[in-house]
N, C-alpha and C positions, 0 to 999 in steps of 0.2 A: 501493501500498500503506499509505502514511503516514496519509494521509489516513482509510483506513479500518480502519486500527487507531486514531487519535484518535475519531474521530464513534461509533463501536458502542463501543453500551452494555453488551458482556459479553466477556467476555475472547474473541478469535477466532485462531485457529491457522492463524498459513500456514507454508510450506515455498516453498525456493526450487531449479525447475529451470531447468536450463541446456543450453543447447548445445554442442557441440564448444567447447574453447577454439584458436581460429583464426579469422578475420576470417570474414563472413558475404557471403557471396560476393553478385551480384544477382541477380535469373531462377531455373529451379526448379534451381540449382546449390543456392539456400540451403536447397531438403528436405536434405540431405545431414548441415551442419550444426545445422539447429536442429531443435529440442524434434518429435517427431512428435504426431499426436492421439495414437496409441495411448500415449506415452508419458506424455503429460497424463493421459491418462482414468487410468493405471496409478499412476502419482504419488500422483496425488487419493485413490485406493482404498489405496491405501499408508497415506495420512494421517487418512481417516476410520478406518480398520480399528486405527493405532495410538488415535486417541482414544478408539477406543471399547473398546480393550484395556487404555486406562487409567482409564475409567471416567470420562470429562468430557461 
């Protein structure tokens, strides 16, 4: 993220999406604590909508 922010010619809007506040287990159990693909997509769409609403 730092490199992206430093090298982009325009302002970059970013947000953090984290997993649950717990250790991340190995294997398939990680799917219960890490963000899922639908959660990532939802967060990205919300970020885009906020930018659109702000007029940026």
